[in-house]
ROVO-699504 format. One record per residue: residue number from 1; residue in one letter; x, y, z of N, C-alpha, C, O in turn. Coordinates in nm, 2 decimals. Layout:
<pts>
 seq type    npx    npy    npz   capx   capy   capz    cpx    cpy    cpz    opx    opy    opz
 NUM    A      X      Y      Z      X      Y      Z      X      Y      Z      X      Y      Z
...
</pts>
This chain:
<pts>
 seq type    npx    npy    npz   capx   capy   capz    cpx    cpy    cpz    opx    opy    opz
   1    M   0.08  -0.12  -0.01  -0.01   0.00   0.00   0.09   0.12   0.00   0.21   0.10   0.03
   2    T   0.03   0.23  -0.03   0.11   0.36  -0.05   0.02   0.48   0.00  -0.10   0.49  -0.01
   3    I   0.10   0.57   0.06   0.04   0.70   0.11   0.08   0.81   0.03   0.19   0.83   0.00
   4    V  -0.01   0.90  -0.01   0.03   1.01  -0.09   0.01   1.15  -0.02  -0.09   1.17   0.05
   5    V   0.11   1.22  -0.04   0.09   1.35   0.04   0.12   1.47  -0.07   0.22   1.47  -0.14
   6    G   0.04   1.58  -0.06   0.06   1.69  -0.15   0.15   1.78  -0.06   0.12   1.80   0.05
   7    Y   0.26   1.82  -0.12   0.36   1.92  -0.06   0.38   2.04  -0.15   0.40   2.04  -0.28
   8    V   0.37   2.16  -0.07   0.42   2.29  -0.12   0.51   2.34  -0.02   0.48   2.31   0.10
   9    P   0.63   2.42  -0.05   0.71   2.47   0.06   0.66   2.58   0.14   0.70   2.70   0.12
  10    T   0.56   2.54   0.23   0.50   2.63   0.33   0.49   2.54   0.45   0.51   2.42   0.45
  11    P   0.46   2.62   0.57   0.45   2.55   0.70   0.34   2.43   0.68   0.35   2.33   0.74
  12    E   0.23   2.45   0.61   0.14   2.35   0.59   0.18   2.24   0.52   0.14   2.13   0.56
  13    G   0.26   2.26   0.42   0.31   2.16   0.34   0.41   2.07   0.42   0.41   1.95   0.41
  14    E   0.50   2.15   0.50   0.59   2.06   0.57   0.52   1.98   0.69   0.57   1.87   0.73
  15    A   0.41   2.04   0.75   0.35   1.97   0.85   0.26   1.85   0.78   0.25   1.74   0.84
  16    A   0.22   1.86   0.67   0.16   1.74   0.60   0.25   1.64   0.57   0.22   1.52   0.59
  17    L   0.38   1.67   0.52   0.48   1.57   0.49   0.52   1.50   0.62   0.54   1.38   0.62
  18    A   0.54   1.58   0.72   0.59   1.52   0.85   0.49   1.42   0.90   0.53   1.33   0.97
  19    R   0.36   1.45   0.89   0.26   1.36   0.94   0.24   1.22   0.86   0.21   1.11   0.90
  20    A   0.26   1.27   0.72   0.25   1.15   0.62   0.35   1.05   0.64   0.33   0.93   0.63
  21    G   0.48   1.11   0.68   0.59   1.02   0.70   0.57   0.93   0.83   0.61   0.81   0.84
  22    E   0.50   1.00   0.94   0.46   0.93   1.05   0.37   0.81   1.02   0.39   0.69   1.07
  23    E   0.28   0.83   0.94   0.17   0.75   0.91   0.24   0.63   0.82   0.21   0.51   0.85
  24    A   0.32   0.66   0.72   0.41   0.56   0.65   0.48   0.46   0.73   0.47   0.34   0.71
  25    R   0.55   0.53   0.82   0.63   0.45   0.92   0.54   0.36   1.00   0.57   0.24   1.01
  26    L   0.44   0.41   1.06   0.35   0.32   1.15   0.28   0.22   1.06   0.27   0.10   1.11
  27    R   0.24   0.24   0.93   0.17   0.15   0.85   0.27   0.06   0.77   0.22  -0.03   0.69
  28    T   0.39   0.09   0.78   0.50   0.03   0.69   0.45   0.04   0.55   0.42  -0.06   0.48
  29    E   0.44   0.16   0.50   0.39   0.17   0.36   0.47   0.27   0.29   0.52   0.36   0.36
  30    K   0.49   0.27   0.17   0.57   0.36   0.08   0.49   0.50   0.09   0.37   0.51   0.10
  31    L   0.57   0.61   0.08   0.53   0.74   0.07   0.55   0.81  -0.07   0.66   0.81  -0.12
  32    V   0.46   0.85  -0.12   0.48   0.93  -0.25   0.44   1.08  -0.23   0.33   1.11  -0.20
  33    V   0.55   1.17  -0.24   0.54   1.30  -0.23   0.50   1.37  -0.36   0.58   1.37  -0.45
  34    V   0.38   1.43  -0.37   0.34   1.51  -0.49   0.38   1.66  -0.47   0.32   1.73  -0.39
  35    S   0.48   1.69  -0.55   0.54   1.82  -0.55   0.49   1.88  -0.69   0.55   1.85  -0.80
  36    S   0.39   1.97  -0.68   0.32   2.03  -0.80   0.34   2.16  -0.80   0.31   2.23  -0.70
  37    T   0.39   2.22  -0.92   0.42   2.37  -0.94   0.36   2.41  -1.07   0.32   2.32  -1.15
  38    R   0.35   2.52  -1.09   0.32   2.59  -1.22   0.43   2.63  -1.30   0.40   2.69  -1.41
  39    G   0.55   2.61  -1.28   0.66   2.64  -1.34   0.73   2.75  -1.31   0.85   2.75  -1.33
  40    E   0.66   2.86  -1.25   0.72   2.99  -1.22   0.79   2.99  -1.09   0.87   3.08  -1.05
  41    S   0.76   2.88  -1.00   0.82   2.88  -0.87   0.97   2.83  -0.86   1.03   2.84  -0.75
  42    G   1.02   2.78  -0.97   1.17   2.75  -0.96   1.19   2.62  -0.89   1.30   2.60  -0.85
  43    V   1.09   2.54  -0.88   1.09   2.39  -0.82   1.04   2.31  -0.91   0.93   2.33  -0.96
  44    G   1.13   2.21  -0.96   1.08   2.11  -1.05   1.18   2.03  -1.09   1.29   2.03  -1.03
  45    P   1.17   1.95  -1.20   1.28   1.86  -1.25   1.40   1.93  -1.28   1.51   1.88  -1.24
  46    V   1.39   2.04  -1.35   1.51   2.12  -1.39   1.56   2.21  -1.29   1.67   2.27  -1.31
  47    Y   1.50   2.22  -1.17   1.54   2.30  -1.07   1.56   2.22  -0.94   1.49   2.12  -0.90
  48    P   1.67   2.26  -0.87   1.68   2.18  -0.73   1.56   2.20  -0.64   1.50   2.30  -0.63
  49    Q   1.52   2.08  -0.58   1.40   2.08  -0.48   1.45   2.17  -0.37   1.57   2.20  -0.34
  50    T   1.34   2.23  -0.31   1.35   2.30  -0.19   1.44   2.24  -0.08   1.42   2.12  -0.04
  51    S   1.53   2.30  -0.03   1.61   2.24   0.09   1.52   2.18   0.20   1.55   2.08   0.26
  52    A   1.40   2.25   0.22   1.31   2.19   0.32   1.27   2.04   0.28   1.28   1.94   0.36
  53    L   1.22   2.05   0.17   1.17   1.91   0.11   1.28   1.82   0.12   1.25   1.70   0.16
  54    M   1.40   1.84   0.07   1.51   1.75   0.06   1.54   1.70   0.21   1.56   1.58   0.24
  55    R   1.54   1.80   0.30   1.58   1.77   0.44   1.48   1.67   0.51   1.52   1.57   0.57
  56    L   1.35   1.70   0.48   1.25   1.62   0.54   1.25   1.48   0.48   1.22   1.38   0.55
  57    V   1.27   1.47   0.34   1.29   1.35   0.26   1.40   1.25   0.32   1.38   1.13   0.34
  58    T   1.52   1.32   0.34   1.63   1.26   0.40   1.61   1.20   0.54   1.67   1.10   0.58
  59    D   1.53   1.27   0.63   1.51   1.23   0.74   1.41   1.12   0.75   1.41   1.03   0.83
  60    L   1.31   1.12   0.65   1.22   1.00   0.65   1.29   0.88   0.60   1.27   0.77   0.66
  61    K   1.38   0.90   0.50   1.44   0.77   0.46   1.54   0.72   0.57   1.55   0.60   0.59
  62    G   1.60   0.80   0.64   1.69   0.78   0.76   1.60   0.69   0.86   1.65   0.59   0.91
  63    G   1.48   0.72   0.87   1.39   0.66   0.96   1.33   0.53   0.90   1.24   0.46   0.97
  64    G   1.37   0.48   0.78   1.33   0.36   0.73   1.20   0.37   0.64   1.13   0.27   0.62
  65    V   1.17   0.48   0.60   1.06   0.52   0.52   1.10   0.51   0.37   1.20   0.57   0.33
  66    E   1.02   0.43   0.28   1.05   0.45   0.14   0.98   0.56   0.09   0.86   0.57   0.10
  67    V   1.05   0.66   0.03   1.00   0.78  -0.03   1.03   0.80  -0.18   1.14   0.77  -0.22
  68    E   0.92   0.84  -0.24   0.94   0.87  -0.39   0.88   1.02  -0.41   0.78   1.06  -0.35
  69    I   0.94   1.09  -0.48   0.90   1.23  -0.52   0.84   1.24  -0.66   0.91   1.22  -0.76
  70    A   0.72   1.26  -0.66   0.64   1.27  -0.79   0.62   1.41  -0.83   0.51   1.47  -0.79
  71    H   0.72   1.47  -0.90   0.70   1.62  -0.94   0.60   1.62  -1.06   0.61   1.54  -1.15
  72    R   0.51   1.71  -1.05   0.42   1.74  -1.16   0.43   1.90  -1.20   0.40   1.98  -1.11
  73    E   0.46   1.93  -1.31   0.45   2.07  -1.35   0.31   2.08  -1.40   0.28   2.02  -1.50
  74    R   0.21   2.14  -1.33   0.07   2.14  -1.35   0.03   2.26  -1.46   0.08   2.37  -1.46
  75    S  -0.07   2.22  -1.54  -0.15   2.33  -1.62  -0.29   2.33  -1.56  -0.38   2.41  -1.59
  76    T  -0.31   2.23  -1.46  -0.44   2.23  -1.39  -0.43   2.25  -1.26  -0.33   2.31  -1.22
  77    D  -0.54   2.22  -1.18  -0.54   2.23  -1.04  -0.45   2.14  -0.95  -0.45   2.02  -0.98
  78    A  -0.39   2.18  -0.86  -0.30   2.11  -0.78  -0.38   1.97  -0.72  -0.33   1.86  -0.71
  79    A  -0.51   2.00  -0.68  -0.59   1.89  -0.63  -0.60   1.78  -0.74  -0.58   1.66  -0.70
  80    D  -0.62   1.81  -0.86  -0.63   1.71  -0.97  -0.49   1.62  -0.97  -0.48   1.50  -0.99
  81    E  -0.39   1.70  -0.95  -0.24   1.62  -0.96  -0.24   1.53  -0.85  -0.22   1.41  -0.87
  82    I  -0.27   1.57  -0.72  -0.27   1.48  -0.61  -0.36   1.37  -0.63  -0.32   1.26  -0.60
  83    L  -0.48   1.38  -0.68  -0.57   1.28  -0.69  -0.53   1.19  -0.81  -0.55   1.07  -0.81
  84    S  -0.48   1.24  -0.91  -0.42   1.15  -1.02  -0.31   1.07  -0.97  -0.31   0.95  -1.01
  85    V  -0.21   1.11  -0.88  -0.12   1.03  -0.84  -0.17   0.93  -0.74  -0.13   0.81  -0.75
  86    A  -0.26   0.96  -0.66  -0.33   0.87  -0.56  -0.40   0.75  -0.63  -0.39   0.64  -0.59
  87    D  -0.46   0.80  -0.74  -0.54   0.68  -0.82  -0.43   0.61  -0.90  -0.46   0.49  -0.91
  88    D  -0.32   0.65  -0.94  -0.22   0.58  -1.01  -0.16   0.48  -0.92  -0.13   0.37  -0.97
  89    V  -0.13   0.51  -0.80  -0.06   0.43  -0.70  -0.16   0.34  -0.61  -0.12   0.25  -0.53
  90    K  -0.29   0.36  -0.64  -0.40   0.30  -0.55  -0.36   0.33  -0.40  -0.33   0.24  -0.32
  91    A  -0.36   0.45  -0.37  -0.32   0.50  -0.23  -0.43   0.45  -0.13  -0.55   0.45  -0.16
  92    S  -0.37   0.42  -0.02  -0.46   0.37   0.09  -0.49   0.49   0.17  -0.58   0.49   0.25
  93    L  -0.41   0.62   0.16  -0.43   0.74   0.23  -0.37   0.86   0.16  -0.26   0.85   0.11
  94    V  -0.44   0.96   0.16  -0.38   1.08   0.11  -0.39   1.19   0.22  -0.49   1.22   0.29
  95    V  -0.27   1.26   0.23  -0.25   1.35   0.35  -0.24   1.49   0.29  -0.16   1.51   0.20
  96    V  -0.31   1.60   0.33  -0.31   1.73   0.28  -0.30   1.82   0.40  -0.35   1.80   0.51
  97    G  -0.22   1.94   0.37  -0.22   2.05   0.47  -0.33   2.12   0.47  -0.40   2.13   0.36
  98    L  -0.37   2.18   0.58  -0.50   2.27   0.58  -0.45   2.41   0.62  -0.37   2.42   0.71
  99    K  -0.50   2.50   0.57  -0.49   2.65   0.59  -0.62   2.72   0.60  -0.72   2.70   0.52
 100    K  -0.62   2.80   0.71  -0.74   2.87   0.73  -0.76   2.98   0.63  -0.68   3.07   0.61
 101    R  -0.89   2.98   0.56  -0.91   3.08   0.46  -1.04   3.14   0.49  -1.13   3.07   0.54
 102    S  -1.07   3.27   0.45  -1.20   3.32   0.46  -1.29   3.26   0.36  -1.24   3.19   0.27
 103    A  -1.42   3.28   0.37  -1.52   3.22   0.27  -1.49   3.29   0.13  -1.50   3.22   0.03
 104    V  -1.45   3.42   0.12  -1.43   3.48   0.00  -1.30   3.42  -0.06  -1.30   3.40  -0.19
 105    G  -1.20   3.39   0.02  -1.07   3.33  -0.03  -1.08   3.18  -0.09  -1.02   3.13  -0.18
 106    K  -1.19   3.12  -0.02  -1.22   2.99  -0.08  -1.30   3.00  -0.21  -1.27   2.92  -0.30
 107    L  -1.39   3.09  -0.22  -1.46   3.12  -0.34  -1.39   3.15  -0.46  -1.41   3.10  -0.57
 108    V  -1.29   3.25  -0.44  -1.21   3.31  -0.54  -1.09   3.20  -0.57  -1.07   3.17  -0.69
 109    L  -1.02   3.15  -0.47  -0.90   3.07  -0.50  -0.94   2.92  -0.50  -0.86   2.84  -0.55
 110    G  -1.05   2.88  -0.44  -1.08   2.74  -0.43  -0.99   2.69  -0.31  -0.93   2.76  -0.24
 111    S  -1.01   2.55  -0.29  -0.93   2.49  -0.18  -0.88   2.36  -0.23  -0.96   2.27  -0.26
 112    T  -0.77   2.34  -0.24  -0.71   2.23  -0.27  -0.75   2.11  -0.18  -0.79   2.01  -0.23
 113    A  -0.72   2.14  -0.05  -0.76   2.04   0.05  -0.90   1.99   0.05  -0.94   1.87   0.06
 114    Q  -0.99   2.09   0.04  -1.13   2.05   0.02  -1.17   1.96  -0.09  -1.25   1.87  -0.08
 115    T  -1.10   2.00  -0.20  -1.14   1.92  -0.33  -1.08   1.78  -0.32  -1.15   1.68  -0.35
 116    V  -0.96   1.77  -0.26  -0.91   1.63  -0.23  -1.00   1.56  -0.14  -1.03   1.44  -0.17
 117    M  -1.04   1.62  -0.04  -1.12   1.55   0.07  -1.24   1.50   0.01  -1.28   1.39   0.04
 118    L  -1.32   1.58  -0.08  -1.44   1.54  -0.13  -1.43   1.44  -0.26  -1.53   1.37  -0.30
 119    R  -1.31   1.44  -0.32  -1.30   1.35  -0.45  -1.22   1.23  -0.44  -1.23   1.14  -0.52
 120    A  -1.14   1.23  -0.32  -1.04   1.11  -0.31  -1.12   0.97  -0.30  -1.24   0.97  -0.25
 121    R  -1.06   0.87  -0.35  -1.12   0.74  -0.35  -1.09   0.66  -0.23  -1.14   0.56  -0.21
 122    C  -0.99   0.72  -0.15  -0.94   0.65  -0.02  -0.96   0.76   0.10  -1.03   0.87   0.08
 123    S  -0.91   0.72   0.21  -0.92   0.82   0.32  -0.83   0.92   0.31  -0.73   0.91   0.24
 124    V  -0.88   1.06   0.38  -0.78   1.16   0.36  -0.76   1.21   0.50  -0.85   1.22   0.58
 125    L  -0.62   1.25   0.53  -0.60   1.30   0.65  -0.57   1.45   0.64  -0.46   1.47   0.58
 126    G  -0.63   1.54   0.68  -0.60   1.68   0.69  -0.52   1.72   0.81  -0.56   1.69   0.93
 127    V  -0.41   1.79   0.78  -0.32   1.84   0.90  -0.31   1.98   0.90  -0.28   2.04   0.80
 128    R  -0.34   2.04   1.01  -0.32   2.18   1.01  -0.20   2.22   1.10  -0.16   2.13   1.18
 129    V  -0.15   2.34   1.10  -0.04   2.38   1.17  -0.09   2.45   1.29  -0.01   2.50   1.38
</pts>
């Protein structure tokens, strides 16, 4: 079985990755980190990964967790990328970071976590900072 986590270089993304690592260790499952960008962020296959992501991945591997990074340069919504990877690997759990937003913020920008929670075909764990 596999756990999928959506990662962005924010406190919410780091908290989600840390918790997903704990779950992977407890369940003895592989962890797939979905790092999705729109290309302008400077994080991607042709750019070095963020030092925070690499530090966390190194720590997880050192703790015995099998970790794979699935980088997607997206032209669509980040939630679609997370859900696509979760379906591809037949995930047992998806972990997402939660960020408090106003009602207007949700309406205008949408909510990746909400979309993942409503559309995932497996259990979803929401992690807040």
